[in-house]
N, CA, C, O and CB atoms as a CASP TS submission, in Angstrom:
PFRMAT TS
TARGET T0000
AUTHOR 0000-0000-0000
METHOD Language model
MODEL 1
PARENT N/A
ATOM      1  N   MET     1     110.567  89.816 113.724  1.00  0.00           N
ATOM      2  CA  MET     1     110.745  88.997 112.602  1.00  0.00           C
ATOM      3  C   MET     1     109.155  88.480 112.358  1.00  0.00           C
ATOM      4  O   MET     1     108.349  88.264 113.263  1.00  0.00           O
ATOM      5  CB  MET     1     111.927  87.747 112.908  1.00  0.00           C
ATOM      6  N   MET     2     108.935  88.354 111.080  1.00  0.00           N
ATOM      7  CA  MET     2     107.857  88.414 110.826  1.00  0.00           C
ATOM      8  C   MET     2     107.954  86.576 110.084  1.00  0.00           C
ATOM      9  O   MET     2     108.880  86.065 109.454  1.00  0.00           O
ATOM     10  CB  MET     2     107.489  89.921 109.931  1.00  0.00           C
ATOM     11  N   TYR     3     106.789  86.061 110.438  1.00  0.00           N
ATOM     12  CA  TYR     3     106.598  84.313 109.681  1.00  0.00           C
ATOM     13  C   TYR     3     105.223  84.535 109.206  1.00  0.00           C
ATOM     14  O   TYR     3     104.297  85.094 109.794  1.00  0.00           O
ATOM     15  CB  TYR     3     106.651  82.648 110.933  1.00  0.00           C
ATOM     16  N   GLY     4     105.253  83.981 108.000  1.00  0.00           N
ATOM     17  CA  GLY     4     103.957  83.941 107.397  1.00  0.00           C
ATOM     18  C   GLY     4     104.365  82.985 106.062  1.00  0.00           C
ATOM     19  O   GLY     4     105.177  82.070 105.926  1.00  0.00           O
ATOM     20  N   THR     5     103.380  83.660 105.114  1.00  0.00           N
ATOM     21  CA  THR     5     103.185  82.741 103.897  1.00  0.00           C
ATOM     22  C   THR     5     102.739  83.658 102.610  1.00  0.00           C
ATOM     23  O   THR     5     102.062  84.629 102.947  1.00  0.00           O
ATOM     24  CB  THR     5     101.977  81.551 104.244  1.00  0.00           C
ATOM     25  N   THR     6     102.992  83.537 101.165  1.00  0.00           N
ATOM     26  CA  THR     6     102.620  84.601 100.204  1.00  0.00           C
ATOM     27  C   THR     6     101.343  84.781  99.915  1.00  0.00           C
ATOM     28  O   THR     6     100.850  85.757  99.350  1.00  0.00           O
ATOM     29  CB  THR     6     103.177  84.456  99.063  1.00  0.00           C
ATOM     30  N   TRP     7     100.639  83.524 100.434  1.00  0.00           N
ATOM     31  CA  TRP     7      99.178  83.586  99.936  1.00  0.00           C
ATOM     32  C   TRP     7      98.395  83.955 100.991  1.00  0.00           C
ATOM     33  O   TRP     7      97.185  84.079 100.799  1.00  0.00           O
ATOM     34  CB  TRP     7      98.627  82.296  99.368  1.00  0.00           C
ATOM     35  N   CYS     8      98.849  84.148 102.042  1.00  0.00           N
ATOM     36  CA  CYS     8      98.100  84.632 103.535  1.00  0.00           C
ATOM     37  C   CYS     8      97.222  86.083 103.053  1.00  0.00           C
ATOM     38  O   CYS     8      97.566  86.727 102.062  1.00  0.00           O
ATOM     39  CB  CYS     8      99.548  85.097 105.028  1.00  0.00           C
ATOM     40  N   GLY     9      96.352  86.369 103.696  1.00  0.00           N
ATOM     41  CA  GLY     9      95.579  87.730 103.612  1.00  0.00           C
ATOM     42  C   GLY     9      96.085  88.511 104.570  1.00  0.00           C
ATOM     43  O   GLY     9      96.191  89.714 104.336  1.00  0.00           O
ATOM     44  N   SER    10      96.496  87.977 105.836  1.00  0.00           N
ATOM     45  CA  SER    10      96.651  88.265 106.896  1.00  0.00           C
ATOM     46  C   SER    10      98.038  88.635 106.912  1.00  0.00           C
ATOM     47  O   SER    10      98.406  89.739 107.316  1.00  0.00           O
ATOM     48  CB  SER    10      96.215  87.374 107.689  1.00  0.00           C
ATOM     49  N   THR    11      98.829  87.743 106.484  1.00  0.00           N
ATOM     50  CA  THR    11     100.230  88.210 106.592  1.00  0.00           C
ATOM     51  C   THR    11     100.506  89.137 105.353  1.00  0.00           C
ATOM     52  O   THR    11     101.475  89.858 105.590  1.00  0.00           O
ATOM     53  CB  THR    11     101.272  86.945 106.642  1.00  0.00           C
ATOM     54  N   LYS    12     100.031  89.326 104.253  1.00  0.00           N
ATOM     55  CA  LYS    12      99.773  90.851 102.985  1.00  0.00           C
ATOM     56  C   LYS    12      99.843  91.595 104.320  1.00  0.00           C
ATOM     57  O   LYS    12     100.946  91.756 104.843  1.00  0.00           O
ATOM     58  CB  LYS    12      97.853  91.166 101.717  1.00  0.00           C
ATOM     59  N   ARG    13      98.836  92.015 104.848  1.00  0.00           N
ATOM     60  CA  ARG    13      97.963  93.052 105.530  1.00  0.00           C
ATOM     61  C   ARG    13      99.505  93.516 106.666  1.00  0.00           C
ATOM     62  O   ARG    13     100.195  94.523 106.501  1.00  0.00           O
ATOM     63  CB  ARG    13      96.130  92.197 106.471  1.00  0.00           C
ATOM     64  N   ALA    14      99.659  92.728 107.483  1.00  0.00           N
ATOM     65  CA  ALA    14     100.822  92.880 108.388  1.00  0.00           C
ATOM     66  C   ALA    14     101.702  93.532 107.766  1.00  0.00           C
ATOM     67  O   ALA    14     102.065  94.663 108.090  1.00  0.00           O
ATOM     68  CB  ALA    14     101.407  91.728 108.876  1.00  0.00           C
ATOM     69  N   ARG    15     102.203  92.785 106.659  1.00  0.00           N
ATOM     70  CA  ARG    15     103.636  93.291 105.814  1.00  0.00           C
ATOM     71  C   ARG    15     103.493  94.477 105.419  1.00  0.00           C
ATOM     72  O   ARG    15     104.252  95.427 105.607  1.00  0.00           O
ATOM     73  CB  ARG    15     104.059  92.537 104.516  1.00  0.00           C
ATOM     74  N   ARG    16     102.089  94.428 104.620  1.00  0.00           N
ATOM     75  CA  ARG    16     101.735  96.305 103.957  1.00  0.00           C
ATOM     76  C   ARG    16     101.714  97.122 105.179  1.00  0.00           C
ATOM     77  O   ARG    16     102.485  98.071 105.037  1.00  0.00           O
ATOM     78  CB  ARG    16      99.892  96.669 103.065  1.00  0.00           C
ATOM     79  N   LEU    17     101.174  97.124 106.242  1.00  0.00           N
ATOM     80  CA  LEU    17     101.498  97.853 107.704  1.00  0.00           C
ATOM     81  C   LEU    17     102.739  97.985 108.192  1.00  0.00           C
ATOM     82  O   LEU    17     102.795  98.916 108.995  1.00  0.00           O
ATOM     83  CB  LEU    17     100.915  97.229 108.771  1.00  0.00           C
ATOM     84  N   PHE    18     103.962  97.313 107.998  1.00  0.00           N
ATOM     85  CA  PHE    18     104.915  97.536 108.331  1.00  0.00           C
ATOM     86  C   PHE    18     105.983  98.439 107.226  1.00  0.00           C
ATOM     87  O   PHE    18     106.802  99.332 107.447  1.00  0.00           O
ATOM     88  CB  PHE    18     105.197  96.354 108.754  1.00  0.00           C
ATOM     89  N   GLU    19     105.581  97.802 106.059  1.00  0.00           N
ATOM     90  CA  GLU    19     105.986  98.711 105.126  1.00  0.00           C
ATOM     91  C   GLU    19     105.664  99.928 104.660  1.00  0.00           C
ATOM     92  O   GLU    19     106.436 100.535 103.917  1.00  0.00           O
ATOM     93  CB  GLU    19     105.976  98.284 104.391  1.00  0.00           C
ATOM     94  N   ASP    20     104.210 100.543 105.130  1.00  0.00           N
ATOM     95  CA  ASP    20     103.884 101.981 105.052  1.00  0.00           C
ATOM     96  C   ASP    20     104.442 102.461 106.193  1.00  0.00           C
ATOM     97  O   ASP    20     104.638 103.675 106.140  1.00  0.00           O
ATOM     98  CB  ASP    20     102.420 102.348 104.949  1.00  0.00           C
ATOM     99  N   GLU    21     104.714 102.018 107.044  1.00  0.00           N
ATOM    100  CA  GLU    21     105.152 102.485 108.351  1.00  0.00           C
ATOM    101  C   GLU    21     106.857 102.611 108.675  1.00  0.00           C
ATOM    102  O   GLU    21     107.430 103.130 109.633  1.00  0.00           O
ATOM    103  CB  GLU    21     104.488 101.466 109.349  1.00  0.00           C
ATOM    104  N   LYS    22     107.458 101.842 107.338  1.00  0.00           N
ATOM    105  CA  LYS    22     108.943 102.289 107.146  1.00  0.00           C
ATOM    106  C   LYS    22     109.359 101.316 108.297  1.00  0.00           C
ATOM    107  O   LYS    22     110.245 101.873 108.945  1.00  0.00           O
ATOM    108  CB  LYS    22     109.370 104.112 107.364  1.00  0.00           C
ATOM    109  N   ILE    23     109.077 100.116 108.791  1.00  0.00           N
ATOM    110  CA  ILE    23     109.092  99.147 109.884  1.00  0.00           C
ATOM    111  C   ILE    23     110.137  98.396 109.234  1.00  0.00           C
ATOM    112  O   ILE    23     109.823  97.741 108.241  1.00  0.00           O
ATOM    113  CB  ILE    23     107.691  98.330 110.273  1.00  0.00           C
ATOM    114  N   ASP    24     111.465  98.387 109.683  1.00  0.00           N
ATOM    115  CA  ASP    24     112.153  97.341 109.345  1.00  0.00           C
ATOM    116  C   ASP    24     111.757  96.019 110.025  1.00  0.00           C
ATOM    117  O   ASP    24     111.784  95.863 111.246  1.00  0.00           O
ATOM    118  CB  ASP    24     113.431  97.656 109.557  1.00  0.00           C
ATOM    119  N   TYR    25     111.442  95.221 109.272  1.00  0.00           N
ATOM    120  CA  TYR    25     111.744  93.255 109.593  1.00  0.00           C
ATOM    121  C   TYR    25     112.185  92.320 108.916  1.00  0.00           C
ATOM    122  O   TYR    25     112.247  92.458 107.694  1.00  0.00           O
ATOM    123  CB  TYR    25     110.728  92.442 109.801  1.00  0.00           C
ATOM    124  N   GLU    26     112.616  91.092 109.552  1.00  0.00           N
ATOM    125  CA  GLU    26     113.031  90.258 108.998  1.00  0.00           C
ATOM    126  C   GLU    26     111.586  89.544 108.620  1.00  0.00           C
ATOM    127  O   GLU    26     110.576  89.519 109.323  1.00  0.00           O
ATOM    128  CB  GLU    26     114.095  89.611 109.762  1.00  0.00           C
ATOM    129  N   TRP    27     111.800  88.917 107.181  1.00  0.00           N
ATOM    130  CA  TRP    27     110.677  87.943 106.533  1.00  0.00           C
ATOM    131  C   TRP    27     110.910  86.437 106.555  1.00  0.00           C
ATOM    132  O   TRP    27     112.014  86.053 106.168  1.00  0.00           O
ATOM    133  CB  TRP    27     110.495  88.278 105.037  1.00  0.00           C
ATOM    134  N   ILE    28     110.145  85.663 106.898  1.00  0.00           N
ATOM    135  CA  ILE    28     110.355  84.267 106.810  1.00  0.00           C
ATOM    136  C   ILE    28     109.527  83.340 106.219  1.00  0.00           C
ATOM    137  O   ILE    28     108.557  83.439 106.970  1.00  0.00           O
ATOM    138  CB  ILE    28     110.489  83.860 107.869  1.00  0.00           C
ATOM    139  N   ASP    29     109.243  82.565 105.458  1.00  0.00           N
ATOM    140  CA  ASP    29     108.303  82.095 104.274  1.00  0.00           C
ATOM    141  C   ASP    29     108.166  80.484 104.885  1.00  0.00           C
ATOM    142  O   ASP    29     109.001  79.631 104.583  1.00  0.00           O
ATOM    143  CB  ASP    29     109.121  82.271 102.426  1.00  0.00           C
ATOM    144  N   ILE    30     107.013  80.198 105.771  1.00  0.00           N
ATOM    145  CA  ILE    30     107.271  78.808 106.167  1.00  0.00           C
ATOM    146  C   ILE    30     106.947  77.961 105.376  1.00  0.00           C
ATOM    147  O   ILE    30     107.158  76.771 105.610  1.00  0.00           O
ATOM    148  CB  ILE    30     106.759  78.433 107.209  1.00  0.00           C
ATOM    149  N   ASP    31     106.185  78.513 103.931  1.00  0.00           N
ATOM    150  CA  ASP    31     106.346  77.322 103.166  1.00  0.00           C
ATOM    151  C   ASP    31     107.327  77.047 102.814  1.00  0.00           C
ATOM    152  O   ASP    31     107.561  75.946 102.317  1.00  0.00           O
ATOM    153  CB  ASP    31     105.784  77.199 102.267  1.00  0.00           C
ATOM    154  N   GLN    32     108.116  77.887 102.952  1.00  0.00           N
ATOM    155  CA  GLN    32     109.911  77.165 102.159  1.00  0.00           C
ATOM    156  C   GLN    32     111.111  77.271 103.336  1.00  0.00           C
ATOM    157  O   GLN    32     112.276  77.613 103.134  1.00  0.00           O
ATOM    158  CB  GLN    32     110.727  78.484 100.456  1.00  0.00           C
ATOM    159  N   ASP    33     110.602  76.943 104.420  1.00  0.00           N
ATOM    160  CA  ASP    33     111.501  77.111 105.623  1.00  0.00           C
ATOM    161  C   ASP    33     110.674  76.257 106.767  1.00  0.00           C
ATOM    162  O   ASP    33     109.740  76.617 107.482  1.00  0.00           O
ATOM    163  CB  ASP    33     111.747  78.847 106.054  1.00  0.00           C
ATOM    164  N   GLU    34     111.382  74.954 106.674  1.00  0.00           N
ATOM    165  CA  GLU    34     110.545  73.727 107.940  1.00  0.00           C
ATOM    166  C   GLU    34     111.123  74.123 109.299  1.00  0.00           C
ATOM    167  O   GLU    34     110.496  73.853 110.323  1.00  0.00           O
ATOM    168  CB  GLU    34     111.022  71.726 107.704  1.00  0.00           C
ATOM    169  N   THR    35     112.075  74.635 109.332  1.00  0.00           N
ATOM    170  CA  THR    35     112.630  75.325 111.023  1.00  0.00           C
ATOM    171  C   THR    35     111.418  76.119 111.517  1.00  0.00           C
ATOM    172  O   THR    35     110.682  75.953 112.490  1.00  0.00           O
ATOM    173  CB  THR    35     114.183  76.640 110.972  1.00  0.00           C
ATOM    174  N   ALA    36     111.449  77.276 110.283  1.00  0.00           N
ATOM    175  CA  ALA    36     110.647  78.200 110.823  1.00  0.00           C
ATOM    176  C   ALA    36     109.163  77.438 110.785  1.00  0.00           C
ATOM    177  O   ALA    36     108.430  77.723 111.732  1.00  0.00           O
ATOM    178  CB  ALA    36     110.775  79.623 109.995  1.00  0.00           C
ATOM    179  N   ALA    37     108.705  76.624 109.929  1.00  0.00           N
ATOM    180  CA  ALA    37     107.048  76.314 110.363  1.00  0.00           C
ATOM    181  C   ALA    37     107.149  75.606 111.591  1.00  0.00           C
ATOM    182  O   ALA    37     106.114  75.554 112.255  1.00  0.00           O
ATOM    183  CB  ALA    37     106.094  75.310 109.243  1.00  0.00           C
ATOM    184  N   LYS    38     108.137  75.065 112.029  1.00  0.00           N
ATOM    185  CA  LYS    38     107.949  74.274 113.259  1.00  0.00           C
ATOM    186  C   LYS    38     108.049  75.231 114.548  1.00  0.00           C
ATOM    187  O   LYS    38     107.387  75.006 115.561  1.00  0.00           O
ATOM    188  CB  LYS    38     109.068  73.094 113.319  1.00  0.00           C
ATOM    189  N   PHE    39     108.983  76.378 114.418  1.00  0.00           N
ATOM    190  CA  PHE    39     109.037  77.178 115.207  1.00  0.00           C
ATOM    191  C   PHE    39     107.390  78.245 115.345  1.00  0.00           C
ATOM    192  O   PHE    39     106.979  79.040 116.190  1.00  0.00           O
ATOM    193  CB  PHE    39     110.385  77.818 114.777  1.00  0.00           C
ATOM    194  N   VAL    40     107.095  77.961 114.642  1.00  0.00           N
ATOM    195  CA  VAL    40     105.386  78.872 114.584  1.00  0.00           C
ATOM    196  C   VAL    40     104.514  77.623 115.081  1.00  0.00           C
ATOM    197  O   VAL    40     103.764  77.803 116.040  1.00  0.00           O
ATOM    198  CB  VAL    40     104.665  79.540 112.576  1.00  0.00           C
ATOM    199  N   GLU    41     104.578  76.401 114.489  1.00  0.00           N
ATOM    200  CA  GLU    41     103.487  75.746 115.596  1.00  0.00           C
ATOM    201  C   GLU    41     104.157  75.573 116.857  1.00  0.00           C
ATOM    202  O   GLU    41     103.427  75.249 117.793  1.00  0.00           O
ATOM    203  CB  GLU    41     102.876  74.234 115.178  1.00  0.00           C
ATOM    204  N   SER    42     105.628  75.747 117.136  1.00  0.00           N
ATOM    205  CA  SER    42     105.242  75.688 118.900  1.00  0.00           C
ATOM    206  C   SER    42     104.892  76.759 119.357  1.00  0.00           C
ATOM    207  O   SER    42     104.565  76.670 120.540  1.00  0.00           O
ATOM    208  CB  SER    42     106.329  75.333 119.907  1.00  0.00           C
ATOM    209  N   VAL    43     104.816  77.736 118.936  1.00  0.00           N
ATOM    210  CA  VAL    43     104.052  79.115 119.506  1.00  0.00           C
ATOM    211  C   VAL    43     102.842  79.294 119.163  1.00  0.00           C
ATOM    212  O   VAL    43     102.438  80.419 119.455  1.00  0.00           O
ATOM    213  CB  VAL    43     104.607  80.356 119.123  1.00  0.00           C
ATOM    214  N   ALA    44     102.101  78.636 118.659  1.00  0.00           N
ATOM    215  CA  ALA    44     100.735  78.752 118.071  1.00  0.00           C
ATOM    216  C   ALA    44      99.550  77.318 118.370  1.00  0.00           C
ATOM    217  O   ALA    44      98.530  77.134 117.707  1.00  0.00           O
ATOM    218  CB  ALA    44     101.071  78.949 116.352  1.00  0.00           C
ATOM    219  N   ASN    45     100.011  76.466 119.489  1.00  0.00           N
ATOM    220  CA  ASN    45      99.538  75.576 119.882  1.00  0.00           C
ATOM    221  C   ASN    45      99.147  74.332 118.584  1.00  0.00           C
ATOM    222  O   ASN    45      98.090  73.739 118.369  1.00  0.00           O
ATOM    223  CB  ASN    45      98.523  76.191 120.666  1.00  0.00           C
ATOM    224  N   GLY    46     100.379  74.265 117.934  1.00  0.00           N
ATOM    225  CA  GLY    46     100.581  73.250 116.830  1.00  0.00           C
ATOM    226  C   GLY    46     100.334  73.460 115.703  1.00  0.00           C
ATOM    227  O   GLY    46     100.659  72.658 114.827  1.00  0.00           O
ATOM    228  N   PHE    47      99.632  74.707 115.419  1.00  0.00           N
ATOM    229  CA  PHE    47      98.890  75.235 114.047  1.00  0.00           C
ATOM    230  C   PHE    47     100.147  75.910 113.415  1.00  0.00           C
ATOM    231  O   PHE    47     101.132  76.199 114.094  1.00  0.00           O
ATOM    232  CB  PHE    47      97.444  76.448 114.287  1.00  0.00           C
ATOM    233  N   ARG    48     100.055  76.141 112.096  1.00  0.00           N
ATOM    234  CA  ARG    48     100.759  76.959 111.375  1.00  0.00           C
ATOM    235  C   ARG    48      99.986  78.583 111.328  1.00  0.00           C
ATOM    236  O   ARG    48      99.526  79.189 110.361  1.00  0.00           O
ATOM    237  CB  ARG    48     100.917  76.200 109.957  1.00  0.00           C
ATOM    238  N   SER    49     100.030  78.799 112.132  1.00  0.00           N
ATOM    239  CA  SER    49      99.231  79.766 112.424  1.00  0.00           C
ATOM    240  C   SER    49      99.627  81.375 111.809  1.00  0.00           C
ATOM    241  O   SER    49     100.254  81.952 112.698  1.00  0.00           O
ATOM    242  CB  SER    49      99.183  79.664 113.895  1.00  0.00           C
ATOM    243  N   VAL    50      99.465  82.252 110.609  1.00  0.00           N
ATOM    244  CA  VAL    50     100.242  82.949 110.264  1.00  0.00           C
ATOM    245  C   VAL    50      99.624  84.472 110.090  1.00  0.00           C
ATOM    246  O   VAL    50      98.460  84.402 109.695  1.00  0.00           O
ATOM    247  CB  VAL    50     100.781  82.319 109.221  1.00  0.00           C
ATOM    248  N   PRO    51     100.082  85.824 110.276  1.00  0.00           N
ATOM    249  CA  PRO    51     101.557  85.731 110.457  1.00  0.00           C
ATOM    250  C   PRO    51     101.517  85.697 111.629  1.00  0.00           C
ATOM    251  O   PRO    51     100.572  86.166 112.262  1.00  0.00           O
ATOM    252  CB  PRO    51     102.476  86.709 109.958  1.00  0.00           C
ATOM    253  N   THR    52     102.943  84.908 112.384  1.00  0.00           N
ATOM    254  CA  THR    52     103.400  84.998 113.730  1.00  0.00           C
ATOM    255  C   THR    52     104.376  85.877 113.732  1.00  0.00           C
ATOM    256  O   THR    52     105.192  85.597 112.853  1.00  0.00           O
ATOM    257  CB  THR    52     103.820  83.809 114.311  1.00  0.00           C
ATOM    258  N   ILE    53     104.746  87.123 114.526  1.00  0.00           N
ATOM    259  CA  ILE    53     105.548  88.010 114.225  1.00  0.00           C
ATOM    260  C   ILE    53     105.789  87.999 115.762  1.00  0.00           C
ATOM    261  O   ILE    53     104.932  87.929 116.643  1.00  0.00           O
ATOM    262  CB  ILE    53     105.081  89.281 113.354  1.00  0.00           C
ATOM    263  N   VAL    54     107.966  88.132 115.971  1.00  0.00           N
ATOM    264  CA  VAL    54     108.717  87.925 117.412  1.00  0.00           C
ATOM    265  C   VAL    54     109.151  89.572 117.344  1.00  0.00           C
ATOM    266  O   VAL    54     109.660  90.232 116.439  1.00  0.00           O
ATOM    267  CB  VAL    54     110.283  86.524 117.493  1.00  0.00           C
ATOM    268  N   PHE    55     108.775  89.879 118.533  1.00  0.00           N
ATOM    269  CA  PHE    55     109.310  91.441 118.047  1.00  0.00           C
ATOM    270  C   PHE    55     110.931  91.514 119.051  1.00  0.00           C
ATOM    271  O   PHE    55     111.312  90.686 119.879  1.00  0.00           O
ATOM    272  CB  PHE    55     107.803  93.060 118.681  1.00  0.00           C
ATOM    273  N   PRO    56     111.603  92.746 118.625  1.00  0.00           N
ATOM    274  CA  PRO    56     113.059  92.572 119.511  1.00  0.00           C
ATOM    275  C   PRO    56     112.741  92.716 121.009  1.00  0.00           C
ATOM    276  O   PRO    56     113.770  92.782 121.681  1.00  0.00           O
ATOM    277  CB  PRO    56     114.286  93.830 119.114  1.00  0.00           C
ATOM    278  N   ASP    57     111.665  92.780 121.679  1.00  0.00           N
ATOM    279  CA  ASP    57     111.697  93.022 122.964  1.00  0.00           C
ATOM    280  C   ASP    57     110.983  91.010 123.760  1.00  0.00           C
ATOM    281  O   ASP    57     110.461  90.684 124.826  1.00  0.00           O
ATOM    282  CB  ASP    57     110.482  94.796 123.201  1.00  0.00           C
ATOM    283  N   GLY    58     111.338  90.326 122.649  1.00  0.00           N
ATOM    284  CA  GLY    58     110.591  88.993 122.764  1.00  0.00           C
ATOM    285  C   GLY    58     109.345  88.713 123.006  1.00  0.00           C
ATOM    286  O   GLY    58     108.933  87.725 123.614  1.00  0.00           O
ATOM    287  N   ALA    59     108.737  89.545 122.552  1.00  0.00           N
ATOM    288  CA  ALA    59     106.878  89.328 122.541  1.00  0.00           C
ATOM    289  C   ALA    59     106.728  88.523 121.407  1.00  0.00           C
ATOM    290  O   ALA    59     107.594  88.552 120.533  1.00  0.00           O
ATOM    291  CB  ALA    59     105.765  90.867 122.294  1.00  0.00           C
ATOM    292  N   ILE    60     105.681  87.765 121.301  1.00  0.00           N
ATOM    293  CA  ILE    60     104.954  87.041 120.039  1.00  0.00           C
ATOM    294  C   ILE    60     103.438  87.404 119.934  1.00  0.00           C
ATOM    295  O   ILE    60     102.626  87.287 120.852  1.00  0.00           O
ATOM    296  CB  ILE    60     105.049  85.363 120.173  1.00  0.00           C
ATOM    297  N   LEU    61     103.181  87.862 118.674  1.00  0.00           N
ATOM    298  CA  LEU    61     101.989  87.992 118.352  1.00  0.00           C
ATOM    299  C   LEU    61     101.437  86.890 117.297  1.00  0.00           C
ATOM    300  O   LEU    61     101.888  86.791 116.156  1.00  0.00           O
ATOM    301  CB  LEU    61     101.898  89.291 117.932  1.00  0.00           C
ATOM    302  N   VAL    62     100.404  86.072 117.824  1.00  0.00           N
ATOM    303  CA  VAL    62      99.950  85.354 116.659  1.00  0.00           C
ATOM    304  C   VAL    62      98.679  85.505 115.946  1.00  0.00           C
ATOM    305  O   VAL    62      97.639  85.264 116.560  1.00  0.00           O
ATOM    306  CB  VAL    62      99.979  84.189 116.955  1.00  0.00           C
ATOM    307  N   GLU    63      98.638  85.938 114.513  1.00  0.00           N
ATOM    308  CA  GLU    63      97.640  86.176 113.699  1.00  0.00           C
ATOM    309  C   GLU    63      96.676  87.393 114.284  1.00  0.00           C
ATOM    310  O   GLU    63      95.447  87.415 114.210  1.00  0.00           O
ATOM    311  CB  GLU    63      96.936  84.856 113.494  1.00  0.00           C
ATOM    312  N   PRO    64      97.555  88.427 114.899  1.00  0.00           N
ATOM    313  CA  PRO    64      97.277  90.025 115.484  1.00  0.00           C
ATOM    314  C   PRO    64      96.353  90.436 114.477  1.00  0.00           C
ATOM    315  O   PRO    64      96.703  90.092 113.348  1.00  0.00           O
ATOM    316  CB  PRO    64      98.697  91.190 115.567  1.00  0.00           C
ATOM    317  N   SER    65      95.169  91.132 114.547  1.00  0.00           N
ATOM    318  CA  SER    65      94.373  92.315 114.135  1.00  0.00           C
ATOM    319  C   SER    65      95.459  93.461 113.856  1.00  0.00           C
ATOM    320  O   SER    65      96.635  93.562 114.205  1.00  0.00           O
ATOM    321  CB  SER    65      93.251  92.757 115.333  1.00  0.00           C
ATOM    322  N   THR    66      94.652  94.253 113.123  1.00  0.00           N
ATOM    323  CA  THR    66      95.390  95.404 112.717  1.00  0.00           C
ATOM    324  C   THR    66      95.890  96.324 113.906  1.00  0.00           C
ATOM    325  O   THR    66      96.921  96.988 114.017  1.00  0.00           O
ATOM    326  CB  THR    66      94.525  96.191 111.784  1.00  0.00           C
ATOM    327  N   TYR    67      94.558  96.096 114.958  1.00  0.00           N
ATOM    328  CA  TYR    67      94.981  97.440 116.443  1.00  0.00           C
ATOM    329  C   TYR    67      96.094  96.827 116.910  1.00  0.00           C
ATOM    330  O   TYR    67      97.112  97.472 117.158  1.00  0.00           O
ATOM    331  CB  TYR    67      93.723  97.687 118.056  1.00  0.00           C
ATOM    332  N   GLN    68      95.977  95.052 117.135  1.00  0.00           N
ATOM    333  CA  GLN    68      97.061  94.715 117.833  1.00  0.00           C
ATOM    334  C   GLN    68      98.452  95.299 117.587  1.00  0.00           C
ATOM    335  O   GLN    68      99.383  95.697 118.287  1.00  0.00           O
ATOM    336  CB  GLN    68      97.113  93.488 117.720  1.00  0.00           C
ATOM    337  N   LEU    69      98.202  95.183 116.375  1.00  0.00           N
ATOM    338  CA  LEU    69      99.514  95.142 115.779  1.00  0.00           C
ATOM    339  C   LEU    69      99.818  96.983 115.530  1.00  0.00           C
ATOM    340  O   LEU    69     100.959  97.319 115.213  1.00  0.00           O
ATOM    341  CB  LEU    69      99.449  94.039 114.160  1.00  0.00           C
ATOM    342  N   LYS    70      98.950  97.842 115.666  1.00  0.00           N
ATOM    343  CA  LYS    70      99.527  99.191 115.749  1.00  0.00           C
ATOM    344  C   LYS    70      99.592  99.387 117.223  1.00  0.00           C
ATOM    345  O   LYS    70     100.434 100.182 117.641  1.00  0.00           O
ATOM    346  CB  LYS    70      98.669 100.345 114.984  1.00  0.00           C
ATOM    347  N   GLU    71      98.873  98.815 118.009  1.00  0.00           N
ATOM    348  CA  GLU    71      99.028  98.772 119.481  1.00  0.00           C
ATOM    349  C   GLU    71     100.416  98.753 120.153  1.00  0.00           C
ATOM    350  O   GLU    71     101.024  99.404 121.002  1.00  0.00           O
ATOM    351  CB  GLU    71      98.367  97.629 119.921  1.00  0.00           C
ATOM    352  N   LYS    72     100.617  97.680 119.350  1.00  0.00           N
ATOM    353  CA  LYS    72     102.440  96.716 119.877  1.00  0.00           C
ATOM    354  C   LYS    72     103.181  98.133 119.218  1.00  0.00           C
ATOM    355  O   LYS    72     103.922  98.728 120.001  1.00  0.00           O
ATOM    356  CB  LYS    72     103.139  94.474 118.613  1.00  0.00           C
ATOM    357  N   LEU    73     103.034  98.705 117.846  1.00  0.00           N
ATOM    358  CA  LEU    73     104.288  99.468 117.640  1.00  0.00           C
ATOM    359  C   LEU    73     103.928 100.709 117.799  1.00  0.00           C
ATOM    360  O   LEU    73     104.143 101.581 116.958  1.00  0.00           O
ATOM    361  CB  LEU    73     104.975  99.304 116.368  1.00  0.00           C
ATOM    362  N   GLY    74     103.231 100.931 119.118  1.00  0.00           N
ATOM    363  CA  GLY    74     102.924 102.005 119.266  1.00  0.00           C
ATOM    364  C   GLY    74     102.354 103.612 118.214  1.00  0.00           C
ATOM    365  O   GLY    74     102.521 104.828 118.303  1.00  0.00           O
ATOM    366  N   LEU    75     101.682 102.716 117.340  1.00  0.00           N
ATOM    367  CA  LEU    75     101.135 103.784 116.082  1.00  0.00           C
ATOM    368  C   LEU    75      99.829 104.265 116.745  1.00  0.00           C
ATOM    369  O   LEU    75      99.101 105.069 116.163  1.00  0.00           O
ATOM    370  CB  LEU    75     100.766 102.961 114.348  1.00  0.00           C
TER
END
């Protein structure tokens, strides 16, 4: 599950990586979903830091670099 915004460059980069690698994910725009925004704040020390990505194993990455994403995805 990927939480982000439509205007954030880092979110766009993460989405592009997932799409290029054909990795299915659920996208949630925190500008349109206040409950999702509050979740992001709860895992990002009170900030709306995006992208925030929750993996099937329960791991959460907040504002990950491309390297961190590729490492987590095994790419």
